[in-house]
C-alpha positions in Angstrom: 20.4 -28.5 -2.8 20.0 -25.3 -0.8 23.1 -23.7 0.6 23.2 -21.6 3.9 25.6 -19.3 5.6 26.1 -18.6 9.2 25.5 -14.8 9.8 28.4 -12.8 11.2 28.6 -9.2 12.3 30.0 -8.1 9.0 27.4 -10.0 6.8 24.2 -8.3 5.6 22.9 -8.0 9.1 19.7 -10.0 9.0 18.5 -10.9 12.6 15.7 -13.4 12.1 13.5 -14.1 15.0 10.6 -16.1 13.7 7.3 -16.1 15.7 4.5 -16.6 13.1 6.0 -20.1 12.3 5.2 -21.1 15.9 1.5 -20.6 15.4 -0.9 -23.5 14.4 0.5 -25.3 11.3 -2.7 -25.0 9.6 -2.0 -21.3 9.1 1.1 -21.7 6.9 3.1 -24.2 4.8 6.9 -24.7 5.5 8.8 -25.0 2.3 11.9 -23.7 0.6 11.7 -21.2 -2.5 12.3 -22.8 -5.8 15.9 -22.1 -7.1 16.1 -19.9 -10.3 18.4 -20.2 -13.3 20.6 -17.2 -13.3 19.9 -14.6 -10.6 21.3 -11.1 -10.8 20.6 -8.1 -8.5 18.7 -5.3 -10.3 17.8 -2.8 -7.6 18.7 -2.5 -3.9 17.0 0.0 -1.7 20.1 1.3 0.3 18.1 3.8 2.4 15.7 1.1 3.5 18.5 -1.3 4.2 20.2 1.1 6.6 16.9 1.7 8.3 16.5 -2.0 8.9 20.1 -2.2 10.4 21.4 -4.0 7.4 24.8 -3.6 5.7 24.1 -2.5 2.0 27.7 -3.5 0.9 27.3 -7.0 2.2 23.7 -7.2 1.2 24.7 -6.2 -2.4 27.1 -9.1 -2.5 24.6 -11.7 -1.2 21.4 -10.4 -2.8 21.6 -12.4 -6.0 22.0 -15.7 -4.1 19.9 -15.2 -1.1 17.1 -12.8 -2.1 16.5 -15.1 -5.1 15.9 -18.0 -2.9 18.7 -20.0 -4.3 20.3 -20.0 -0.7 18.7 -19.6 2.7 20.0 -17.7 5.7 20.5 -20.2 8.4 18.2 -18.2 10.8 15.4 -17.9 8.2 12.3 -20.2 8.5 10.6 -20.0 5.0 6.8 -20.3 5.1 3.9 -19.6 2.8 1.0 -18.2 4.7 -2.6 -19.3 4.4 -5.5 -17.0 4.0 -8.8 -16.5 2.3 -10.5 -13.6 0.7 -13.4 -12.0 -1.0 -12.2 -11.3 -4.5 -14.6 -8.8 -6.2 -17.1 -9.9 -3.6 -16.7 -13.7 -4.0 -15.2 -15.8 -1.3 -12.2 -18.0 -1.9 -9.6 -20.0 0.0 -6.3 -18.5 -1.0 -2.7 -18.2 0.5 0.7 -17.1 -0.7 0.6 -18.6 -4.2 3.8 -17.0 -5.4 5.4 -15.6 -2.2 7.3 -17.0 0.8 8.0 -15.3 4.0 11.7 -15.9 4.8 11.2 -14.9 8.3 10.9 -11.9 10.8 13.8 -9.5 11.1 14.5 -7.5 14.2 15.6 -3.9 13.5 18.0 -1.9 15.7 14.9 -0.5 17.4 13.8 -4.0 18.1 10.9 -3.6 15.6 9.7 -6.9 14.1 9.3 -6.8 10.4 8.5 -9.5 7.7 10.9 -10.2 5.0 9.1 -11.7 2.1 10.1 -13.0 -1.4 7.5 -12.3 -4.0 7.8 -14.4 -7.1 9.7 -17.2 -5.4 7.9 -20.2 -6.9 5.0 -22.6 -6.3 3.4 -23.3 -2.9 0.6 -25.4 -1.7 -1.7 -22.4 -2.3 -0.5 -21.7 -6.0 -3.6 -23.5 -7.4 -3.0 -23.4 -11.2 -0.3 -20.6 -10.9 3.4 -20.9 -11.6 4.5 -19.1 -8.5 6.6 -16.7 -10.5 6.5 -13.0 -11.1 7.3 -10.8 -14.1 9.8 -8.1 -13.9 7.4 -5.4 -14.8 4.8 -5.8 -12.0 7.7 -6.1 -9.5 9.1 -2.8 -10.6 5.7 -1.2 -10.4 5.4 -2.3 -6.8 8.9 -1.1 -6.0 8.1 2.4 -7.6 4.6 2.8 -6.1 5.4 1.5 -2.5 8.5 3.7 -2.3 6.3 6.7 -3.5 3.7 6.0 -0.9 6.3 5.9 1.8 7.7 9.1 0.7 4.3 10.7 0.7 3.9 9.7 4.4 1.3 6.9 3.8 1.7 3.7 5.8 2.8 0.9 3.3 4.9 -2.2 2.8 8.2 -1.3 1.3 10.6 -2.7 -1.3 14.1 -3.8 -0.4 15.3 -5.4 -3.7 14.5 -6.7 -7.0 16.5 -9.7 -8.3 16.2 -10.9 -12.0 15.9 -14.6 -12.2 17.4 -15.2 -15.7 14.2 -17.1 -16.6 11.1 -16.3 -18.8 7.6 -15.9 -17.2 4.6 -16.4 -19.5 1.5 -14.3 -19.0 -0.2 -12.8 -22.2 3.3 -12.8 -23.6 6.8 -13.9 -22.5 8.5 -11.6 -19.8 11.7 -11.6 -17.9 11.1 -13.0 -14.4 12.0 -11.2 -11.2 11.7 -11.6 -7.4 10.8 -8.7 -5.2 11.9 -8.6 -1.5 9.1 -7.0 0.3 9.3 -5.6 4.0 6.1 -5.3 6.1 5.2 -4.8 9.7 3.4 -8.1 9.0 1.4 -9.9 6.3 -1.6 -10.6 8.5 -4.7 -9.6 6.6 -8.4 -9.6 6.8 -8.2 -12.7 4.9 -5.9 -14.3 7.3 -8.7 -14.2 9.8 -11.3 -15.2 7.3 -9.3 -18.4 6.7 -9.0 -19.1 10.4 -12.8 -18.7 10.8 -13.4 -20.9 7.7 -11.9 -23.9 9.4 -14.4 -23.6 12.3 -11.7 -24.0 15.0 -12.0 -21.3 17.6 -8.8 -22.3 19.2 -6.8 -21.4 16.0 -8.8 -18.3 15.7 -8.1 -17.2 19.2 -4.3 -18.1 18.8 -4.2 -15.8 15.6 -6.0 -13.0 17.3 -3.8 -13.1 20.5 -0.7 -13.2 18.3 -2.0 -10.2 16.3 -2.7 -8.2 19.4 0.6 -9.0 21.0 2.4 -8.1 17.8 0.6 -5.0 16.8 -1.6 -3.8 19.6 0.1 -4.7 22.9 -1.7 -1.9 24.6 -5.1 -3.8 24.5 -3.6 -7.2 25.4 -5.0 -7.0 29.0 -8.5 -5.5 28.0 -11.6 -7.1 29.0 -12.8 -7.8 25.5 -9.5 -7.4 23.6 -11.1 -9.0 20.4 -13.7 -6.4 20.2 -10.9 -3.8 20.8 -8.9 -5.5 18.0 -11.7 -4.9 15.6 -12.0 -1.2 16.9 -8.4 -0.6 16.3 -8.5 -1.9 12.7 -11.6 0.1 11.9 -9.7 3.4 12.8 -6.5 2.3 11.1 -8.3 1.7 7.9 -10.2 4.8 8.1 -7.0 6.8 8.5 -5.3 4.8 5.7 -8.0 5.1 3.1 -8.3 8.9 3.8 -4.6 9.3 3.1 -5.0 7.5 -0.2 -7.8 9.9 -1.1 -5.7 13.0 -0.3 -3.1 12.1 -2.9 -5.4 10.5 -5.5 -4.1 7.0 -5.1 -6.2 4.2 -6.5 -5.3 0.6 -5.1 -7.2 -1.2 -7.9 -7.9 -4.4 -6.1 -9.3 -4.0 -2.6 -10.1 -7.7 -2.0 -10.1 -8.6 1.7 -6.9 -10.6 1.3 -5.4 -7.3 0.2 -6.2 -5.5 3.4 -3.5 -5.4 6.1 -4.7 -5.7 9.7 -1.9 -3.2 10.8 -3.0 -0.5 8.5 -0.4 -0.6 5.8 -1.0 -0.4 2.1 -0.2 -3.9 0.7 -0.3 -5.8 -2.6 0.4 -3.3 -5.3 -1.2 -4.7 -8.4 -3.2 -2.7 -10.8 -2.6 0.4 -8.8 -2.3 4.0 -10.2 -2.7 7.6 -9.4 -5.6 9.8 -10.6 -4.7 12.8 -12.8 -8.1 14.6 -13.6 -10.3 14.5 -10.7 -13.3 12.1 -11.1 -14.4 9.8 -8.3 -15.4 7.1 -10.9 -11.7 6.8 -12.1 -10.8 3.2 -12.6 -7.6 2.0 -14.4 -7.6 -1.7 -13.4 -8.2 -4.0 -16.4 -10.1 -6.4 -14.3 -12.3 -3.9 -12.5 -14.9 -3.6 -15.4 -17.8 -2.4 -13.1 -15.8 0.1 -11.0 -16.1 -1.8 -7.8 -12.8 -0.4 -6.6 -13.0 3.0 -8.2 -11.4 6.0 -6.5 -14.5 7.2 -4.9 -15.6 3.7 -3.8 -12.5 3.0 -1.6 -13.9 4.1 1.7 -17.2 2.1 1.2 -15.3 -0.9 0.2 -12.9 -0.7 3.2 -16.0 -0.6 5.2 -17.5 -3.6 3.6 -14.3 -5.4 4.1 -14.2 -4.6 7.7 -17.7 -6.3 8.0 -15.9 -9.5 6.7 -13.3 -9.1 9.4 -16.1 -8.8 12.1 -17.9 -11.9 10.8 -14.7 -13.8 11.2 -14.2 -12.5 14.9 -17.8 -13.0 16.0 -17.1 -16.4 17.7 -14.4 -14.9 20.0 -15.9 -11.5 20.6 -18.8 -13.1 22.6 -20.1 -16.6 22.8 -23.5 -15.2 22.5 -23.8 -14.6 18.9 -26.5 -12.0 19.1 -24.4 -10.0 21.6 -21.3 -10.4 19.5 -23.2 -9.0 16.4 -24.4 -6.1 18.5 -20.9 -5.3 19.7 -19.6 -5.5 16.2 -22.2 -3.5 14.5 -21.6 -0.7 17.1 -17.9 -0.7 16.2 -18.4 -0.9 12.5 -21.0 1.9 12.6 -18.1 4.3 13.6 -16.2 3.9 10.3 -18.0 6.4 8.2 -17.6 9.1 10.9 -14.0 8.2 11.5 -13.2 8.2 7.9 -14.8 11.6 7.4 -12.9 13.1 10.4 -9.5 11.8 9.1 -10.4 12.9 5.5 -11.6 16.4 6.5 -8.6 16.9 8.7 -6.3 16.2 5.8 -8.4 18.3 3.5 -8.1 21.2 6.0 -4.3 20.9 5.7 -4.5 20.7 2.0 -6.4 24.0 2.1 -4.0 25.7 4.5 -6.5 25.6 7.4 -5.3 25.3 10.9 -8.6 25.6 12.8 -12.2 24.2 12.2 -15.4 25.8 11.0 -18.8 24.3 10.4 -18.7 24.9 6.6 -15.2 23.3 6.0 -16.7 20.2 4.5 -18.8 22.2 2.1 -15.8 24.2 1.2 -13.7 21.1 0.4 -16.6 19.4 -1.5 -17.3 22.4 -3.5 -13.7 22.5 -4.7 -13.8 18.9 -5.8 -17.0 19.6 -7.7 -15.4 22.4 -9.6 -12.3 20.2 -10.2 -14.4 17.5 -11.6 -16.5 19.8 -13.7 -13.3 21.3 -15.3 -11.4 18.0 -15.5 -8.7 19.7 -13.4 -5.6 17.8 -12.4 -6.0 16.7 -8.8 -2.5 17.0 -7.7 -1.6 20.3 -9.6 -4.7 22.1 -8.7 -4.1 21.6 -4.9 -0.4 22.5 -5.4 -1.3 25.7 -7.4 -3.8 27.1 -4.9 -2.5 30.5 -3.7 0.1 30.7 -6.4 0.5 32.5 -9.8 0.6 29.1 -11.5 -3.1 28.6 -10.9 -3.9 31.4 -13.4 -2.5 29.1 -16.3 -5.0 26.4 -15.4 -8.4 26.1 -17.1 -10.3 25.8 -13.9 -9.1 29.4 -13.0 -11.4 30.8 -15.7 -14.6 29.1 -14.2 -16.8 31.8 -12.7 -18.1 29.4 -10.1 -14.5 28.4 -9.1 -13.5 32.1 -8.8 -16.4 32.7 -6.4 -15.1 29.5 -4.5 -11.7 31.2 -4.3 -13.2 34.2 -2.6 -14.8 32.0 0.0 -11.5 30.2 0.5 -9.6 33.4 0.9 -12.2 34.7 3.4 -11.9 31.5 5.4 -8.1 31.9 5.6 -8.6 35.4 6.8 -10.6 34.3 9.8 -7.8 32.2 11.3 -4.9 33.8 13.3 -2.2 32.2 11.2 -0.8 34.3 8.2 -1.3 33.6 4.6 2.5 32.6 4.5 1.8 30.1 7.1 -1.1 28.6 5.3 0.9 28.3 2.0 3.7 26.6 3.9 1.3 24.1 5.4 -0.3 23.5 1.9 3.3 22.8 0.5 3.9 20.2 3.2 0.6 18.3 2.5 0.0 18.8 -1.3 2.6 16.9 -3.3 4.4 18.5 -6.2 5.4 15.1 -7.5 3.5 11.8 -7.7 4.4 8.8 -9.9 2.5 9.8 -12.9 1.1 7.0 -14.8 2.8 7.9 -18.2 6.1 8.3 -16.5 5.7 4.9 -14.7 4.9 3.3 -17.9 7.9 4.9 -19.6 10.3 3.7 -16.8 8.8 0.2 -16.9 9.1 -0.1 -20.6 12.7 1.1 -20.8 13.7 -1.4 -17.9 11.9 -4.4 -19.2 12.2 -4.0 -22.9 15.5 -2.2 -23.3 17.4 -3.1 -20.1 17.7 0.8 -19.5 17.3 1.8 -15.8 17.9 5.5 -16.3 14.4 6.5 -16.5 13.5 4.3 -13.6 16.4 5.7 -11.4 15.4 9.3 -12.4 11.7 8.6 -11.4 12.7 7.0 -8.1 14.8 10.0 -7.4 11.9 12.4 -8.0 9.3 10.6 -6.1 11.6 10.4 -3.1 11.0 14.1 -2.3 7.4 14.6 -3.4 6.8 17.8 -1.5 9.7 19.7 -3.1 9.2 21.4 -6.4 12.7 20.8 -7.6 13.5 22.4 -11.0 15.4 19.3 -12.2 12.3 17.4 -11.9 9.9 19.8 -13.6 8.8 17.1 -16.1 7.6 15.0 -13.3 5.0 17.6 -12.3 3.3 17.7 -15.6 0.0 15.8 -16.2 0.0 13.4 -19.1 -1.1 14.3 -22.7 -5.0 14.8 -23.0 -6.7 11.5 -23.5 -3.9 9.4 -22.1 -6.1 8.2 -19.0 -9.0 7.4 -21.3 -7.1 4.4 -22.7 -4.7 3.7 -19.8 -5.1 0.3 -18.2 -3.2 -1.4 -15.3 -2.8 -5.2 -14.7 -2.4 -7.3 -11.6 0.6 -9.3 -12.9 -0.5 -12.7 -11.9 
């Protein structure tokens, strides 16, 4: 039987105020997490805990019991959320098959965030799954989501990892774990697809109104707020994907159920960072045709937004033809919005403060030479304008040297000094990303050897990605040649 506690001012500090559980019951299942055998706290994100207004000392004492699901805070109201999704293009009815939303916590700034346990057991949406999670994939999500936060990219975050003391069976036997994930919400494109799939416009309207009130209150009184909801999500996704592209991030599984309405990166499965620049880069073991390759991420986001629009059509306008016309006009803005966001970021990466007509060509030409020379994406941008560039193979390419002259001439035409440009570049070109080989080393040490030292050092390094700290020089090195050719990532389910 589950136990519970009454929250006190000196306890962990969760302030649950659960609103999603007041929506139509078809959108979720109320249930308790499955108990685990022998929970123990492995990682606690003290910095995030403090940001959330929690007491890390108290939380550390309670985490094994309460962030494992063995006990439930009295103010929590656990649910598994229903959603659908296009997975590699095929539509399926899905839902939280191995995750439970404990509830919504109010931060000291009165911001509402979801507190979710991932790997917490079977739900009505588990289908043939066991509802559990292996330690390795949960550690990967912790590492990559915290790296994305430090890079300044909107993302869900990881509060804690609890080992369950149980074994999870996938291709082999692995230690089980539960991740506590924090998100602005877990409302997805797939949530709206599910609401549309039951052909109940009242439920669809209720979900849309809830989403607007929670995330886009500024449009709540608009004449056609549902069209404006689509417009908001289109721009958020254009901005988000451009930020992924700026740092070489590859999500790996951009199904519609993995696209957050509020513009956060969510569901870190077979994710990775690109080393040598190549738009066709794929690491996911399940993406055999490259649907979610690095260079395809913007077109796929656009495709996913079409699926959101299809779900919203009945409430955008009762006249289907008119609703389609409105939606297509809004969706048609995505390519331009993405390009504007991407180019603005590329200007900063190149130290440009103003705009010129040929800036797009300047950026694209650099990427062409990087691809031609198999240059490291992160290190090339970081080395521009520095002596370290001369040690890189791309520096000896005659075409690239000509590009450098064009870039230097472009810098000279703006009022800001070269020093100001280099400072801007150091603020926008990370020195450190979670290199795939280092992530794997940390995961293997933690899972196979119970050694957290490589993981802790990696987390410390990626927490300050724009600082080239001498102690973390090893974290700035690309992997050995050929590493990426054989590197594969897995979704963990």
